[in-house]
C-alpha positions in Angstrom: 3.4 10.6 49.2 0.0 9.2 48.5 -0.3 11.5 45.4 2.8 10.0 43.9 1.6 6.5 44.4 -1.8 7.4 42.9 -0.1 8.9 39.9 2.1 5.8 39.5 -0.9 3.5 39.6 -2.9 5.6 37.1 -0.2 6.9 34.7 1.9 3.8 34.2 -1.0 1.5 33.0 -2.3 4.2 30.7 1.1 4.8 29.1 1.6 1.1 28.7 -1.7 0.6 26.9 -1.0 3.7 24.7 2.4 2.3 23.7 0.9 -1.0 22.7 -1.8 0.6 20.6 0.5 3.0 18.9 3.0 0.2 18.2 0.5 -2.1 16.6 -0.8 0.8 14.3 2.7 1.7 13.1 3.5 -1.9 12.4 0.9 -2.1 9.7 2.3 -1.3 6.2 1.9 -1.9 2.5 4.6 -3.8 0.6 6.0 -3.4 -2.8 5.6 -6.6 -4.8 6.9 -5.8 -8.2 7.7 -3.1 -10.7 7.5 -3.0 -14.5 6.6 -1.0 -17.5 4.6 -1.2 -20.7 3.6 1.2 -23.4 4.3 4.7 -22.1 3.8 3.9 -18.5 5.5 2.1 -15.6 4.0 0.7 -12.5 4.6 -0.5 -8.9 2.4 -3.3 -7.6 1.7 -2.9 -3.9 -0.1 -5.2 -1.4 -1.6 -4.8 2.0 0.4 -6.4 4.9 -2.1 -9.3 5.0 -2.2 -9.7 1.2 -6.0 -9.2 1.1 -5.9 -6.5 -1.5 -3.5 -5.0 -4.1 -3.1 -1.7 -5.9 -1.1 -0.2 -8.7 0.8 3.1 -8.7 1.2 4.2 -12.3 3.5 6.8 -13.8 4.3 8.1 -17.2 7.5 6.5 -18.4 9.0 10.0 -18.7 8.2 11.0 -15.1 10.9 11.3 -12.5 11.2 8.3 -10.1 10.5 10.7 -7.2 7.4 12.3 -8.6 3.9 11.5 -7.4 2.0 8.7 -9.1 0.1 9.7 -12.2 -2.7 7.3 -11.1 -3.4 4.9 -8.3 -5.7 2.0 -9.0 -6.7 -0.2 -6.2 -9.0 -2.9 -4.8 -7.6 -5.8 -6.8 -8.0 -9.2 -5.2 -4.9 -10.7 -6.8 -1.6 -9.7 -8.4 -2.8 -11.3 -11.6 -5.9 -9.1 -11.7 -3.9 -6.0 -11.1 -1.3 -6.8 -13.8 -4.0 -7.7 -16.4 -5.6 -4.3 -15.6 -2.3 -2.5 -16.3 -1.6 -4.5 -19.5 -5.1 -3.8 -20.9 -5.5 -0.1 -19.9 -1.9 1.3 -19.9 0.4 -1.1 -21.8 -2.1 -1.4 -24.6 -1.5 -5.2 -24.9 -4.1 -7.3 -26.6 -4.9 -10.1 -24.2 -7.9 -12.5 -24.2 -8.7 -11.0 -20.7 -8.9 -7.4 -22.0 -12.5 -6.1 -22.6 -13.1 -5.2 -26.2 
Protein backbone atom coordinates (compact mmCIF):
# COMPACT_ATOMS: atom_id res chain seq x y z
CA UNK A 1 0.00 0.00 0.00
CA UNK A 2 2.85 2.39 0.71
CA UNK A 3 4.22 1.91 -2.80
CA UNK A 4 0.95 3.12 -4.34
CA UNK A 5 0.93 6.20 -2.10
CA UNK A 6 4.54 6.98 -3.00
CA UNK A 7 3.75 6.64 -6.71
CA UNK A 8 0.74 8.95 -6.34
CA UNK A 9 2.86 11.55 -4.56
CA UNK A 10 5.62 11.37 -7.16
CA UNK A 11 3.79 10.79 -10.44
CA UNK A 12 0.86 13.18 -10.14
CA UNK A 13 2.95 16.35 -9.59
CA UNK A 14 5.34 15.39 -12.38
CA UNK A 15 2.47 14.79 -14.82
CA UNK A 16 0.85 18.06 -13.79
CA UNK A 17 4.02 20.07 -14.41
CA UNK A 18 4.58 18.30 -17.73
CA UNK A 19 1.04 19.09 -18.91
CA UNK A 20 1.48 22.80 -18.07
CA UNK A 21 4.82 22.98 -19.88
CA UNK A 22 3.57 21.19 -22.99
CA UNK A 23 0.38 23.28 -23.08
CA UNK A 24 2.26 26.57 -22.94
CA UNK A 25 4.59 25.49 -25.77
CA UNK A 26 1.76 24.41 -28.04
CA UNK A 27 -0.12 27.65 -27.43
CA UNK A 28 2.62 29.67 -29.12
CA UNK A 29 1.92 30.21 -32.81
CA UNK A 30 2.46 32.55 -35.70
CA UNK A 31 -0.43 34.41 -37.29
CA UNK A 32 -1.28 35.27 -40.87
CA UNK A 33 -1.69 39.05 -41.13
CA UNK A 34 -2.28 39.60 -44.84
CA UNK A 35 -1.89 38.24 -48.34
CA UNK A 36 -1.22 39.94 -51.62
CA UNK A 37 0.60 39.87 -54.90
CA UNK A 38 2.74 41.98 -57.18
CA UNK A 39 4.81 41.36 -60.27
CA UNK A 40 5.14 37.61 -60.75
CA UNK A 41 4.88 36.80 -57.05
CA UNK A 42 2.38 36.51 -54.22
CA UNK A 43 3.01 36.69 -50.50
CA UNK A 44 1.69 35.92 -47.06
CA UNK A 45 2.71 38.23 -44.23
CA UNK A 46 3.05 36.39 -40.90
CA UNK A 47 3.73 37.69 -37.38
CA UNK A 48 4.88 36.09 -34.17
CA UNK A 49 2.24 35.67 -31.50
CA UNK A 50 3.58 38.70 -29.63
CA UNK A 51 3.96 40.84 -32.79
CA UNK A 52 7.67 41.30 -32.11
CA UNK A 53 8.74 40.19 -35.58
CA UNK A 54 7.26 39.56 -39.01
CA UNK A 55 8.19 37.44 -41.98
CA UNK A 56 7.09 36.91 -45.56
CA UNK A 57 6.38 33.66 -47.37
CA UNK A 58 6.72 34.27 -51.08
CA UNK A 59 5.58 32.14 -54.03
CA UNK A 60 5.69 32.47 -57.77
CA UNK A 61 2.25 33.61 -58.93
CA UNK A 62 2.00 30.41 -60.97
CA UNK A 63 2.72 28.10 -58.01
CA UNK A 64 0.01 25.98 -56.47
CA UNK A 65 -1.51 27.38 -53.25
CA UNK A 66 -0.45 24.15 -51.49
CA UNK A 67 3.17 24.24 -52.63
CA UNK A 68 6.08 25.13 -50.39
CA UNK A 69 7.09 28.77 -50.33
CA UNK A 70 9.57 29.86 -53.00
CA UNK A 71 11.28 32.03 -50.40
CA UNK A 72 10.86 32.94 -46.75
CA UNK A 73 12.18 36.31 -45.65
CA UNK A 74 12.12 37.15 -41.98
CA UNK A 75 13.23 39.34 -39.14
CA UNK A 76 11.22 42.41 -40.07
CA UNK A 77 10.25 44.67 -37.19
CA UNK A 78 7.03 45.96 -38.74
CA UNK A 79 4.47 45.04 -41.37
CA UNK A 80 5.42 48.20 -43.27
CA UNK A 81 9.07 47.15 -43.46
CA UNK A 82 8.10 43.68 -44.71
CA UNK A 83 5.74 45.00 -47.39
CA UNK A 84 8.28 47.56 -48.62
CA UNK A 85 10.78 44.70 -48.94
CA UNK A 86 8.28 42.73 -51.04
CA UNK A 87 7.40 45.73 -53.20
CA UNK A 88 11.04 46.60 -53.87
CA UNK A 89 12.44 43.09 -54.38
CA UNK A 90 9.59 41.07 -55.88
CA UNK A 91 6.81 43.35 -57.14
CA UNK A 92 9.39 45.56 -58.88
CA UNK A 93 7.69 48.74 -57.74
CA UNK A 94 9.61 51.98 -57.80
CA UNK A 95 9.13 53.45 -54.33
CA UNK A 96 11.18 56.17 -52.62
CA UNK A 97 12.08 53.59 -49.96
CA UNK A 98 13.58 51.16 -52.49
CA UNK A 99 17.38 51.11 -52.67
CA UNK A 100 18.64 52.18 -56.06
